KOLGU-4560 file (N, C-alpha, C; in nm, 3 decimals, padded with zeros to 5 digits):
<recs>
<n_xx: 04.386 n_yy: -06.099 n_zz: 04.463 ca_xx: 04.473 ca_yy: -06.208 ca_zz: 04.431 c_xx: 04.540 c_yy: -06.254 c_zz: 04.560 mol: A seq: 1 type: MET>
<n_xx: 04.520 n_yy: -06.380 n_zz: 04.595 ca_xx: 04.578 ca_yy: -06.435 ca_zz: 04.717 c_xx: 04.713 c_yy: -06.499 c_zz: 04.683 mol: A seq: 2 type: LEU>
<n_xx: 04.819 n_yy: -06.458 n_zz: 04.753 ca_xx: 04.950 ca_yy: -06.513 ca_zz: 04.725 c_xx: 04.976 c_yy: -06.638 c_zz: 04.810 mol: A seq: 3 type: ASP>
<n_xx: 05.088 n_yy: -06.703 n_zz: 04.783 ca_xx: 05.120 ca_yy: -06.830 ca_zz: 04.849 c_xx: 05.131 c_yy: -06.812 c_zz: 05.000 mol: A seq: 4 type: THR>
<n_xx: 05.195 n_yy: -06.706 n_zz: 05.047 ca_xx: 05.210 ca_yy: -06.685 ca_zz: 05.191 c_xx: 05.075 c_yy: -06.676 c_zz: 05.261 mol: A seq: 5 type: ASN>
<n_xx: 04.982 n_yy: -06.605 n_zz: 05.200 ca_xx: 04.848 ca_yy: -06.591 ca_zz: 05.257 c_xx: 04.778 c_yy: -06.726 c_zz: 05.260 mol: A seq: 6 type: TYR>
<n_xx: 04.789 n_yy: -06.801 n_zz: 05.151 ca_xx: 04.724 ca_yy: -06.932 ca_zz: 05.144 c_xx: 04.784 c_yy: -07.030 c_zz: 05.244 mol: A seq: 7 type: LEU>
<n_xx: 04.916 n_yy: -07.027 n_zz: 05.261 ca_xx: 04.981 ca_yy: -07.113 ca_zz: 05.360 c_xx: 04.934 c_yy: -07.076 c_zz: 05.501 mol: A seq: 8 type: VAL>
<n_xx: 04.920 n_yy: -06.948 n_zz: 05.528 ca_xx: 04.871 ca_yy: -06.904 ca_zz: 05.660 c_xx: 04.732 c_yy: -06.960 c_zz: 05.686 mol: A seq: 9 type: ALA>
<n_xx: 04.647 n_yy: -06.962 n_zz: 05.584 ca_xx: 04.514 ca_yy: -07.021 ca_zz: 05.599 c_xx: 04.526 c_yy: -07.170 c_zz: 05.630 mol: A seq: 10 type: ILE>
<n_xx: 04.610 n_yy: -07.239 n_zz: 05.554 ca_xx: 04.627 ca_yy: -07.384 ca_zz: 05.573 c_xx: 04.682 c_yy: -07.417 c_zz: 05.711 mol: A seq: 11 type: LEU>
<n_xx: 04.770 n_yy: -07.335 n_zz: 05.762 ca_xx: 04.833 ca_yy: -07.361 ca_zz: 05.891 c_xx: 04.754 c_yy: -07.303 c_zz: 06.008 mol: A seq: 12 type: GLN>
<n_xx: 04.653 n_yy: -07.223 n_zz: 05.978 ca_xx: 04.575 ca_yy: -07.163 ca_zz: 06.085 c_xx: 04.652 c_yy: -07.057 c_zz: 06.162 mol: A seq: 13 type: GLY>
<n_xx: 04.742 n_yy: -06.987 n_zz: 06.096 ca_xx: 04.826 ca_yy: -06.886 ca_zz: 06.160 c_xx: 04.759 c_yy: -06.749 c_zz: 06.163 mol: A seq: 14 type: ASN>
<n_xx: 04.648 n_yy: -06.738 n_zz: 06.233 ca_xx: 04.584 ca_yy: -06.609 ca_zz: 06.249 c_xx: 04.502 c_yy: -06.562 c_zz: 06.130 mol: A seq: 15 type: GLY>
<n_xx: 04.496 n_yy: -06.641 n_zz: 06.025 ca_xx: 04.415 ca_yy: -06.607 ca_zz: 05.909 c_xx: 04.310 c_yy: -06.717 c_zz: 05.895 mol: A seq: 16 type: VAL>
<n_xx: 04.186 n_yy: -06.682 n_zz: 05.916 ca_xx: 04.082 ca_yy: -06.783 ca_zz: 05.904 c_xx: 04.027 c_yy: -06.784 c_zz: 05.762 mol: A seq: 17 type: SER>
<n_xx: 03.963 n_yy: -06.894 n_zz: 05.728 ca_xx: 03.900 ca_yy: -06.902 ca_zz: 05.596 c_xx: 03.788 c_yy: -06.799 c_zz: 05.582 mol: A seq: 18 type: GLU>
<n_xx: 03.737 n_yy: -06.752 n_zz: 05.694 ca_xx: 03.633 ca_yy: -06.650 ca_zz: 05.688 c_xx: 03.686 c_yy: -06.520 c_zz: 05.629 mol: A seq: 19 type: LEU>
<n_xx: 03.815 n_yy: -06.492 n_zz: 05.648 ca_xx: 03.870 ca_yy: -06.369 ca_zz: 05.589 c_xx: 03.869 c_yy: -06.375 c_zz: 05.438 mol: A seq: 20 type: THR>
<n_xx: 03.879 n_yy: -06.494 n_zz: 05.383 ca_xx: 03.870 ca_yy: -06.509 ca_zz: 05.237 c_xx: 03.734 c_yy: -06.462 c_zz: 05.190 mol: A seq: 21 type: VAL>
<n_xx: 03.629 n_yy: -06.492 n_zz: 05.268 ca_xx: 03.494 ca_yy: -06.449 ca_zz: 05.232 c_xx: 03.481 c_yy: -06.297 c_zz: 05.232 mol: A seq: 22 type: ASP>
<n_xx: 03.565 n_yy: -06.229 n_zz: 05.308 ca_xx: 03.559 ca_yy: -06.084 ca_zz: 05.316 c_xx: 03.627 c_yy: -06.018 c_zz: 05.196 mol: A seq: 23 type: MET>
<n_xx: 03.707 n_yy: -06.094 n_zz: 05.122 ca_xx: 03.776 ca_yy: -06.041 ca_zz: 05.005 c_xx: 03.685 c_yy: -06.055 c_zz: 04.885 mol: A seq: 24 type: ILE>
<n_xx: 03.663 n_yy: -05.945 n_zz: 04.815 ca_xx: 03.575 ca_yy: -05.946 ca_zz: 04.699 c_xx: 03.641 c_yy: -06.025 c_zz: 04.586 mol: A seq: 25 type: ASP>
<n_xx: 03.578 n_yy: -06.135 n_zz: 04.548 ca_xx: 03.621 ca_yy: -06.216 ca_zz: 04.434 c_xx: 03.765 c_yy: -06.268 c_zz: 04.448 mol: A seq: 26 type: ASP>
<n_xx: 03.795 n_yy: -06.346 n_zz: 04.556 ca_xx: 03.932 ca_yy: -06.395 ca_zz: 04.573 c_xx: 03.971 c_yy: -06.494 c_zz: 04.465 mol: A seq: 27 type: PRO>
<n_xx: 04.096 n_yy: -06.486 n_zz: 04.425 ca_xx: 04.152 ca_yy: -06.577 ca_zz: 04.325 c_xx: 04.297 c_yy: -06.602 c_zz: 04.362 mol: A seq: 28 type: LYS>
<n_xx: 04.356 n_yy: -06.703 n_zz: 04.301 ca_xx: 04.499 ca_yy: -06.726 ca_zz: 04.313 c_xx: 04.550 c_yy: -06.767 c_zz: 04.176 mol: A seq: 29 type: THR>
<n_xx: 04.678 n_yy: -06.795 n_zz: 04.165 ca_xx: 04.737 ca_yy: -06.829 ca_zz: 04.035 c_xx: 04.780 c_yy: -06.974 c_zz: 04.031 mol: A seq: 30 type: THR>
<n_xx: 04.806 n_yy: -07.022 n_zz: 03.911 ca_xx: 04.855 ca_yy: -07.158 ca_zz: 03.892 c_xx: 04.990 c_yy: -07.176 c_zz: 03.962 mol: A seq: 31 type: ALA>
<n_xx: 05.073 n_yy: -07.074 n_zz: 03.961 ca_xx: 05.202 ca_yy: -07.081 ca_zz: 04.030 c_xx: 05.182 c_yy: -07.101 c_zz: 04.179 mol: A seq: 32 type: ILE>
<n_xx: 05.088 n_yy: -07.026 n_zz: 04.238 ca_xx: 05.058 ca_yy: -07.043 ca_zz: 04.380 c_xx: 05.007 c_yy: -07.184 c_zz: 04.409 mol: A seq: 33 type: ASN>
<n_xx: 04.921 n_yy: -07.235 n_zz: 04.322 ca_xx: 04.869 ca_yy: -07.371 ca_zz: 04.340 c_xx: 04.984 c_yy: -07.472 c_zz: 04.335 mol: A seq: 34 type: ALA>
<n_xx: 05.074 n_yy: -07.454 n_zz: 04.240 ca_xx: 05.190 ca_yy: -07.543 ca_zz: 04.230 c_xx: 05.272 c_yy: -07.538 c_zz: 04.357 mol: A seq: 35 type: TYR>
<n_xx: 05.298 n_yy: -07.418 n_zz: 04.409 ca_xx: 05.378 ca_yy: -07.405 ca_zz: 04.531 c_xx: 05.311 c_yy: -07.474 c_zz: 04.650 mol: A seq: 36 type: GLU>
<n_xx: 05.179 n_yy: -07.466 n_zz: 04.658 ca_xx: 05.107 ca_yy: -07.534 ca_zz: 04.766 c_xx: 05.121 c_yy: -07.686 c_zz: 04.753 mol: A seq: 37 type: LEU>
<n_xx: 05.105 n_yy: -07.738 n_zz: 04.632 ca_xx: 05.118 ca_yy: -07.883 ca_zz: 04.612 c_xx: 05.263 c_yy: -07.928 c_zz: 04.636 mol: A seq: 38 type: TYR>
<n_xx: 05.358 n_yy: -07.847 n_zz: 04.597 ca_xx: 05.499 ca_yy: -07.880 ca_zz: 04.621 c_xx: 05.526 c_yy: -07.889 c_zz: 04.772 mol: A seq: 39 type: TYR>
<n_xx: 05.478 n_yy: -07.791 n_zz: 04.845 ca_xx: 05.495 ca_yy: -07.792 ca_zz: 04.990 c_xx: 05.424 c_yy: -07.909 c_zz: 05.055 mol: A seq: 40 type: GLY>
<n_xx: 05.306 n_yy: -07.944 n_zz: 05.005 ca_xx: 05.233 ca_yy: -08.058 ca_zz: 05.060 c_xx: 05.312 c_yy: -08.187 c_zz: 05.039 mol: A seq: 41 type: ALA>
<n_xx: 05.372 n_yy: -08.201 n_zz: 04.924 ca_xx: 05.451 ca_yy: -08.321 ca_zz: 04.893 c_xx: 05.571 c_yy: -08.334 c_zz: 04.985 mol: A seq: 42 type: ARG>
<n_xx: 05.629 n_yy: -08.223 n_zz: 05.024 ca_xx: 05.749 ca_yy: -08.224 ca_zz: 05.109 c_xx: 05.716 c_yy: -08.222 c_zz: 05.258 mol: A seq: 43 type: ARG>
<n_xx: 05.588 n_yy: -08.217 n_zz: 05.293 ca_xx: 05.549 ca_yy: -08.207 ca_zz: 05.433 c_xx: 05.566 c_yy: -08.340 c_zz: 05.507 mol: A seq: 44 type: SER>
<n_xx: 05.553 n_yy: -08.335 n_zz: 05.639 ca_xx: 05.565 ca_yy: -08.456 ca_zz: 05.721 c_xx: 05.450 c_yy: -08.553 c_zz: 05.697 mol: A seq: 45 type: GLU>
<n_xx: 05.335 n_yy: -08.500 n_zz: 05.659 ca_xx: 05.217 ca_yy: -08.584 ca_zz: 05.634 c_xx: 05.156 c_yy: -08.542 c_zz: 05.499 mol: A seq: 46 type: ASN>
<n_xx: 05.216 n_yy: -08.588 n_zz: 05.388 ca_xx: 05.171 ca_yy: -08.544 ca_zz: 05.256 c_xx: 05.023 c_yy: -08.570 c_zz: 05.229 mol: A seq: 47 type: PRO>
<n_xx: 04.971 n_yy: -08.684 n_zz: 05.270 ca_xx: 04.831 ca_yy: -08.716 ca_zz: 05.243 c_xx: 04.738 c_yy: -08.613 c_zz: 05.307 mol: A seq: 48 type: GLU>
<n_xx: 04.764 n_yy: -08.580 n_zz: 05.432 ca_xx: 04.682 ca_yy: -08.481 ca_zz: 05.502 c_xx: 04.699 c_yy: -08.343 c_zz: 05.437 mol: A seq: 49 type: LYS>
<n_xx: 04.824 n_yy: -08.309 n_zz: 05.403 ca_xx: 04.851 ca_yy: -08.178 ca_zz: 05.342 c_xx: 04.784 c_yy: -08.165 c_zz: 05.205 mol: A seq: 50 type: SER>
<n_xx: 04.790 n_yy: -08.271 n_zz: 05.123 ca_xx: 04.723 ca_yy: -08.268 ca_zz: 04.993 c_xx: 04.572 c_yy: -08.248 c_zz: 05.010 mol: A seq: 51 type: PHE>
<n_xx: 04.515 n_yy: -08.313 n_zz: 05.109 ca_xx: 04.372 ca_yy: -08.299 ca_zz: 05.135 c_xx: 04.337 c_yy: -08.154 c_zz: 05.169 mol: A seq: 52 type: SER>
<n_xx: 04.419 n_yy: -08.091 n_zz: 05.253 ca_xx: 04.395 ca_yy: -07.952 ca_zz: 05.291 c_xx: 04.409 c_yy: -07.858 c_zz: 05.171 mol: A seq: 53 type: LYS>
<n_xx: 04.513 n_yy: -07.880 n_zz: 05.091 ca_xx: 04.535 ca_yy: -07.796 ca_zz: 04.972 c_xx: 04.419 c_yy: -07.813 c_zz: 04.875 mol: A seq: 54 type: VAL>
<n_xx: 04.377 n_yy: -07.936 n_zz: 04.851 ca_xx: 04.264 ca_yy: -07.961 ca_zz: 04.761 c_xx: 04.139 c_yy: -07.890 c_zz: 04.807 mol: A seq: 55 type: ASN>
<n_xx: 04.110 n_yy: -07.898 n_zz: 04.936 ca_xx: 03.990 ca_yy: -07.832 ca_zz: 04.990 c_xx: 03.997 c_yy: -07.681 c_zz: 04.971 mol: A seq: 56 type: SER>
<n_xx: 04.114 n_yy: -07.625 n_zz: 04.999 ca_xx: 04.129 ca_yy: -07.480 ca_zz: 04.985 c_xx: 04.114 c_yy: -07.436 c_zz: 04.840 mol: A seq: 57 type: LEU>
<n_xx: 04.180 n_yy: -07.508 n_zz: 04.749 ca_xx: 04.176 ca_yy: -07.466 ca_zz: 04.608 c_xx: 04.041 c_yy: -07.494 c_zz: 04.541 mol: A seq: 58 type: LEU>
<n_xx: 03.959 n_yy: -07.579 n_zz: 04.600 ca_xx: 03.823 ca_yy: -07.596 ca_zz: 04.549 c_xx: 03.737 c_yy: -07.474 c_zz: 04.580 mol: A seq: 59 type: LYS>
<n_xx: 03.778 n_yy: -07.398 n_zz: 04.682 ca_xx: 03.701 ca_yy: -07.281 ca_zz: 04.724 c_xx: 03.747 c_yy: -07.152 c_zz: 04.656 mol: A seq: 60 type: ALA>
<n_xx: 03.865 n_yy: -07.153 n_zz: 04.595 ca_xx: 03.922 ca_yy: -07.032 ca_zz: 04.536 c_xx: 03.958 c_yy: -07.059 c_zz: 04.390 mol: A seq: 61 type: ILE>
<n_xx: 03.900 n_yy: -06.986 n_zz: 04.296 ca_xx: 03.936 ca_yy: -07.007 ca_zz: 04.155 c_xx: 04.084 c_yy: -06.982 c_zz: 04.128 mol: A seq: 62 type: PRO>
<n_xx: 04.140 n_yy: -07.064 n_zz: 04.040 ca_xx: 04.280 ca_yy: -07.052 ca_zz: 04.001 c_xx: 04.285 c_yy: -06.989 c_zz: 03.861 mol: A seq: 63 type: VAL>
<n_xx: 04.359 n_yy: -06.879 n_zz: 03.850 ca_xx: 04.375 ca_yy: -06.814 ca_zz: 03.720 c_xx: 04.490 c_yy: -06.879 c_zz: 03.645 mol: A seq: 64 type: LEU>
<n_xx: 04.465 n_yy: -06.918 n_zz: 03.522 ca_xx: 04.567 ca_yy: -06.981 ca_zz: 03.440 c_xx: 04.531 c_yy: -06.966 c_zz: 03.293 mol: A seq: 65 type: THR>
<n_xx: 04.630 n_yy: -06.972 n_zz: 03.208 ca_xx: 04.603 ca_yy: -06.975 ca_zz: 03.064 c_xx: 04.592 c_yy: -07.118 c_zz: 03.015 mol: A seq: 66 type: ARG>
<n_xx: 04.625 n_yy: -07.214 n_zz: 03.102 ca_xx: 04.626 ca_yy: -07.354 ca_zz: 03.065 c_xx: 04.506 c_yy: -07.427 c_zz: 03.126 mol: A seq: 67 type: ASN>
<n_xx: 04.387 n_yy: -07.389 n_zz: 03.083 ca_xx: 04.264 ca_yy: -07.448 ca_zz: 03.135 c_xx: 04.260 c_yy: -07.599 c_zz: 03.111 mol: A seq: 68 type: ILE>
<n_xx: 04.307 n_yy: -07.644 n_zz: 02.995 ca_xx: 04.304 ca_yy: -07.787 ca_zz: 02.965 c_xx: 04.382 c_yy: -07.868 c_zz: 03.068 mol: A seq: 69 type: ASP>
<n_xx: 04.497 n_yy: -07.820 n_zz: 03.106 ca_xx: 04.581 ca_yy: -07.892 ca_zz: 03.202 c_xx: 04.520 c_yy: -07.890 c_zz: 03.342 mol: A seq: 70 type: HIS>
<n_xx: 04.491 n_yy: -07.771 n_zz: 03.395 ca_xx: 04.441 ca_yy: -07.761 ca_zz: 03.531 c_xx: 04.296 c_yy: -07.807 c_zz: 03.543 mol: A seq: 71 type: PHE>
<n_xx: 04.222 n_yy: -07.804 n_zz: 03.434 ca_xx: 04.084 ca_yy: -07.852 ca_zz: 03.436 c_xx: 04.072 c_yy: -08.000 c_zz: 03.465 mol: A seq: 72 type: GLY>
<n_xx: 04.182 n_yy: -08.073 n_zz: 03.454 ca_xx: 04.181 ca_yy: -08.217 ca_zz: 03.483 c_xx: 04.180 c_yy: -08.247 c_zz: 03.632 mol: A seq: 73 type: ARG>
<n_xx: 04.206 n_yy: -08.147 n_zz: 03.715 ca_xx: 04.207 ca_yy: -08.168 ca_zz: 03.859 c_xx: 04.064 c_yy: -08.159 c_zz: 03.909 mol: A seq: 74 type: ILE>
<n_xx: 04.015 n_yy: -08.272 n_zz: 03.957 ca_xx: 03.876 ca_yy: -08.281 ca_zz: 03.998 c_xx: 03.844 c_yy: -08.179 c_zz: 04.108 mol: A seq: 75 type: LYS>
<n_xx: 03.741 n_yy: -08.098 n_zz: 04.083 ca_xx: 03.694 ca_yy: -08.001 ca_zz: 04.180 c_xx: 03.764 c_yy: -07.867 c_zz: 04.175 mol: A seq: 76 type: GLY>
<n_xx: 03.875 n_yy: -07.855 n_zz: 04.102 ca_xx: 03.947 ca_yy: -07.729 ca_zz: 04.093 c_xx: 03.874 c_yy: -07.635 c_zz: 03.998 mol: A seq: 77 type: LEU>
<n_xx: 03.848 n_yy: -07.515 n_zz: 04.044 ca_xx: 03.782 ca_yy: -07.414 ca_zz: 03.960 c_xx: 03.887 c_yy: -07.327 c_zz: 03.894 mol: A seq: 78 type: ARG>
<n_xx: 03.891 n_yy: -07.329 n_zz: 03.764 ca_xx: 03.990 ca_yy: -07.253 ca_zz: 03.688 c_xx: 03.924 c_yy: -07.146 c_zz: 03.604 mol: A seq: 79 type: CYS>
<n_xx: 03.995 n_yy: -07.035 n_zz: 03.590 ca_xx: 03.951 ca_yy: -06.927 ca_zz: 03.503 c_xx: 04.071 c_yy: -06.882 c_zz: 03.421 mol: A seq: 80 type: SER>
<n_xx: 04.045 n_yy: -06.847 n_zz: 03.296 ca_xx: 04.152 ca_yy: -06.796 ca_zz: 03.212 c_xx: 04.165 c_yy: -06.646 c_zz: 03.237 mol: A seq: 81 type: SER>
<n_xx: 04.285 n_yy: -06.597 n_zz: 03.246 ca_xx: 04.306 ca_yy: -06.454 ca_zz: 03.265 c_xx: 04.310 c_yy: -06.389 c_zz: 03.131 mol: A seq: 82 type: TRP>
</recs>
């Protein structure tokens, strides 16, 4: 399970490359983490660029949620029910 701090480090390029995600067996994150990333993107200096980065990252990592109907509406987001 990848937490928000780890995901932000990937987005910012702070010593954590996306290749390390490939080394983790079956990486996933949560709907709360996804929300926190989108919230941070909205508050960033360049929201459009930040949203693009968050979208790309979350397309590569399944999001665990009980609300598949809601999150399933986000194009390209892979959701799994826990």
